[in-house]
C-alpha positions in Angstrom: 0.3 0.1 -0.2 1.1 3.4 -1.0 2.5 5.3 2.5 0.1 8.1 3.3 2.0 11.5 3.8 0.4 14.3 5.2 1.8 18.0 5.0 0.2 21.4 6.5 1.1 24.5 5.7 0.0 28.5 5.0 0.7 30.3 1.6 0.9 34.0 2.7 -1.8 36.1 0.3 -1.3 39.6 0.0 -4.7 41.3 -0.8 -3.7 45.0 -2.0 -7.1 46.6 -0.3 -7.0 44.6 3.1 -3.9 46.2 5.4 -3.3 42.9 7.1 -1.5 40.1 6.4 -3.4 37.1 5.0 -2.9 33.4 4.0 -4.4 30.5 2.6 -4.2 27.1 4.6 -3.7 23.9 2.5 -3.4 20.3 2.9 -1.2 18.2 0.9 -1.9 14.1 0.8 0.8 12.4 -0.9 4.4 13.2 -2.0 4.6 16.2 -4.6 7.9 14.5 -5.6 6.6 11.5 -6.6 6.3 12.6 -10.6 2.5 12.4 -11.2 0.9 15.5 -11.4 -1.1 16.6 -7.9 -4.9 17.4 -8.0 -6.0 20.7 -6.7 -9.4 20.2 -4.6 -11.3 23.5 -4.6 -14.3 23.3 -2.3 -17.9 24.8 -2.5 -20.0 27.3 -0.1 -18.4 29.8 -1.0 -17.2 29.2 2.6 -17.7 25.5 3.2 -13.9 24.6 3.5 -12.3 21.5 2.3 -13.0 18.6 4.9 -15.8 17.5 3.2 -14.3 16.7 -0.3 -11.0 14.5 2.1 -12.7 11.5 0.8 -10.9 12.2 -2.3 -7.7 12.1 -0.8 -7.9 8.3 -1.9 -6.8 9.7 -5.3 -3.4 9.3 -3.3 -3.6 5.5 -1.9 -5.8 4.4 -5.1 -4.4 6.2 -8.0 -1.3 7.7 -7.1 -2.0 10.9 -7.4 -0.9 13.5 -4.5 -4.2 15.7 -3.6 -3.7 19.3 -2.6 -6.8 20.5 -0.4 -7.0 24.2 0.4 -9.7 26.6 2.4 -10.2 29.6 0.3 -9.8 33.0 2.0 -12.5 34.4 4.7 -13.4 30.6 5.7 -12.0 28.0 7.8 -8.2 27.8 8.6 -7.2 30.3 6.2 -8.0 34.4 7.3 -11.1 35.3 8.1 -12.1 39.2 7.1 -15.5 39.5 9.0 -15.1 43.6 8.2 -15.6 42.9 4.3 -19.0 41.4 5.1 -21.4 42.7 2.8 -18.6 44.4 0.6 -20.1 43.0 -2.9 -17.4 44.5 -4.8 -14.6 42.9 -3.0 -16.2 39.1 -2.6 -15.7 38.4 -6.6 -14.6 35.8 -8.6 -11.0 37.6 -9.2 -10.4 37.4 -5.6 -10.4 33.8 -5.8 -8.9 33.6 -9.1 -5.7 35.4 -7.5 -5.7 33.5 -4.5 -5.6 30.1 -6.8 -2.8 31.4 -8.7 -1.0 32.5 -5.5 -1.4 28.6 -4.0 0.2 27.3 -7.2 3.4 30.0 -7.4 3.8 28.9 -3.8 3.6 25.3 -4.2 5.5 25.7 -7.7 3.2 23.9 -9.7 3.5 24.9 -13.4 6.2 23.2 -14.3 6.3 19.3 -15.2 4.2 17.4 -14.2 1.6 20.1 -13.8 -1.2 19.6 -11.8 -4.7 18.9 -12.3 -7.9 20.8 -10.7 -11.1 19.4 -9.2 -13.6 21.9 -8.2 -17.2 21.3 -6.5 -20.1 23.2 -6.7 -18.4 26.9 -6.2 -15.0 25.4 -6.5 -16.0 24.0 -9.8 -17.3 27.6 -11.1 -13.8 29.2 -9.9 -12.3 26.2 -11.6 -14.1 26.5 -15.1 -13.2 30.6 -14.8 -9.6 29.5 -13.9 -9.5 26.9 -17.0 -10.5 29.6 -19.5 -7.4 31.1 -19.2 -5.5 28.3 -20.3 -3.3 28.3 -17.2 0.1 27.1 -17.5 0.6 23.3 -16.1 -3.2 22.6 -16.0 -3.5 19.3 -17.5 -7.0 17.9 -16.5 -10.2 19.7 -15.3 -13.0 18.1 -13.0 -16.1 20.1 -12.3 -18.1 18.4 -9.9 -22.4 19.8 -9.5 -20.8 23.1 -10.9 -23.0 25.7 -12.4 -22.0 27.7 -15.7 -23.9 30.7 -14.8 -26.1 31.7 -11.9 -29.3 32.7 -13.7 -29.2 28.9 -15.2 -28.8 27.8 -11.2 -31.4 30.1 -10.3 -33.8 28.7 -12.9 -32.6 25.2 -11.5 -33.8 25.9 -8.3 -37.0 27.0 -9.1 -37.9 24.1 -11.3 -37.2 22.2 -7.7 -38.8 24.3 -5.4 -41.7 23.8 -7.9 -41.3 20.1 -7.1 -42.0 20.7 -3.5 -45.4 20.2 -1.4 -47.3 23.5 -1.6 -47.3 24.6 1.9 -43.6 24.4 1.8 -43.1 26.6 -1.4 -45.7 28.9 0.5 -43.1 29.3 3.2 -40.3 30.0 0.7 -42.4 32.6 -0.6 -43.3 34.3 2.8 -39.9 34.4 4.1 -38.5 36.0 1.0 -41.4 38.5 0.8 -40.5 39.4 4.3 -36.8 38.8 4.6 -37.2 36.6 7.6 -35.7 33.2 7.4 -36.2 32.0 11.1 -40.0 30.6 10.7 -40.3 27.0 12.1 -42.1 26.4 8.4 -39.2 28.1 6.3 -36.6 25.8 8.6 -38.9 22.5 7.6 -38.8 23.8 4.3 -35.2 23.9 3.9 -34.7 21.1 5.6 -36.8 18.9 3.1 -34.9 20.9 0.2 -31.3 19.5 1.7 -32.2 16.3 2.4 -33.8 15.6 -1.5 -31.5 17.8 -3.1 -28.3 18.7 -1.5 -27.3 15.7 0.8 -29.3 12.5 0.3 -27.3 10.4 2.9 -28.8 8.6 5.5 -28.8 9.5 8.2 -28.5 13.3 7.7 -26.2 15.0 8.1 -23.2 12.6 7.3 -20.2 13.3 9.5 -18.0 14.4 6.9 -20.7 17.1 6.1 -20.8 18.7 9.7 -17.7 20.8 9.3 -18.4 22.6 6.5 -22.1 23.4 8.3 -20.1 24.6 10.9 -17.7 26.8 8.9 -20.7 28.2 7.1 -22.8 29.2 10.3 -19.9 30.5 12.6 -18.6 33.0 10.0 -21.2 34.0 7.4 -19.3 36.7 5.7 -18.4 35.0 2.5 -21.7 33.0 1.7 -23.8 35.6 2.4 -22.2 38.3 0.7 -21.5 36.2 -2.2 -24.7 34.0 -2.5 -27.5 35.8 -0.5 -29.5 34.6 2.8 -30.6 31.4 1.8 -29.5 28.4 -0.6 -32.9 28.9 -2.3 -32.6 32.7 -2.0 -29.9 34.1 -4.2 -28.9 37.3 -3.6 -25.1 38.3 -3.4 -22.4 39.4 -5.4 -22.5 36.1 -7.7 -25.9 37.2 -9.0 -24.7 38.0 -12.6 -21.7 35.8 -12.6 -21.6 33.6 -15.8 -18.6 31.5 -17.5 -20.8 30.7 -20.5 -19.1 33.1 -22.9 -15.4 32.0 -21.9 -15.8 28.2 -21.8 -15.0 27.3 -25.6 -11.2 28.6 -24.2 -11.0 25.7 -22.1 -8.1 23.7 -23.5 -8.0 21.0 -20.8 -9.9 17.3 -21.3 -12.7 18.5 -18.9 -15.0 15.9 -17.0 -18.5 17.2 -15.7 -20.6 15.5 -13.2 -23.8 15.8 -11.2 -26.6 14.0 -9.3 -30.3 13.3 -10.5 -31.6 15.5 -7.9 -28.5 17.9 -7.3 -29.1 21.2 -6.8 -26.9 22.2 -9.8 -29.5 21.0 -12.2 -28.9 19.6 -15.7 -29.7 23.0 -17.3 -26.7 24.5 -15.6 -24.5 21.6 -16.9 -25.5 22.2 -20.6 -23.2 24.9 -21.3 -20.2 23.2 -20.0 -21.3 19.8 -22.3 -21.8 22.2 -25.8 -19.3 24.7 -25.5 -15.9 22.9 -23.6 -14.1 21.0 -26.8 -13.0 18.1 -25.1 -15.6 17.2 -22.5 -17.6 14.3 -20.9 -20.8 14.5 -18.8 -21.8 12.3 -16.2 -25.2 12.2 -14.5 -25.3 9.9 -11.1 -28.5 8.5 -10.7 -30.6 8.9 -7.5 -27.5 11.1 -6.2 -28.0 14.6 -5.1 -25.2 17.8 -4.9 -22.9 16.1 -2.2 -22.8 12.8 -4.1 -19.5 11.6 -3.1 -20.7 11.3 0.5 -24.4 9.2 -0.3 -24.4 5.9 0.5 -21.6 3.3 0.6 -21.4 2.2 -3.1 -22.0 5.5 -4.6 -18.6 7.6 -3.6 -16.5 4.6 -4.6 -18.0 5.1 -8.2 -17.4 8.8 -8.2 -14.1 8.1 -6.9 -13.1 5.4 -9.8 -14.9 7.9 -12.1 -12.6 10.8 -11.2 -9.4 8.7 -10.5 -9.4 7.0 -14.1 -10.3 10.2 -15.9 -7.4 11.9 -14.2 -4.9 9.2 -15.0 -5.7 8.5 -18.6 -3.3 8.9 -21.2 -2.8 12.4 -22.7 -3.3 10.9 -26.3 -6.9 9.5 -25.0 -10.3 11.3 -25.9 -11.6 13.1 -22.6 
């Protein structure tokens, strides 16, 4: 069995508009000197932290690929910036692009053998935008339950809401109309939505998801500013975000996947499939947004699909 090596560190990250030193926390599973391209894993939220994706650490044990997890600025073990809460001009895609570039340079990943990128949810949105720049060193791209635009994401959410029981739809409408999200009826509707579409694990929530829920509740700066007050009420700085027009510029072979019941609805995946030149799209039956945490067999299947895609020979088709 391949020896499991773990290295933790902090990459200094200078943000011109912030007058204090900042850093990005990272955790490396495996050996960056192994000769295999490492996989940079970007979490969702925004603001969820990396822990709920640690199941992908097995890419090192089973496929020999080192894995680099990191907490994006503003959350978990990286620098928190609570004084920027509500600053929609600060919390934009470019900040996270700059952070990712900084991390890649800190770890010196642009030279051979390069690196792969795996982004889940918001991390996939970031990854798609990052890949359109054709960054030096990027080998392969995985967009896991990502979104091609917030407009399509909102349409997908509306379709899922329309399938909910009438009294729950009414509770959601009432909460949005009043701007109050603490009523028992609203919380019941949100719990229903989470169990059906966000994570279909039983029992819910699975232990692996608890750190993300903790991060999102303890510091709401990033999530509330970028997304809004609720997963069902998008009203943040990402409102007009889209990567659609940039997608044809992606040259890296790309794997897109989502779940049958995913909050990242099929309509928000179609542009990836239609516009990325070398792409494969898989929808996992019976799965939700956190399909890598659902059941026992599905996570194994997802790891196999991702691992085999990332270890394909360059001459193979995506």
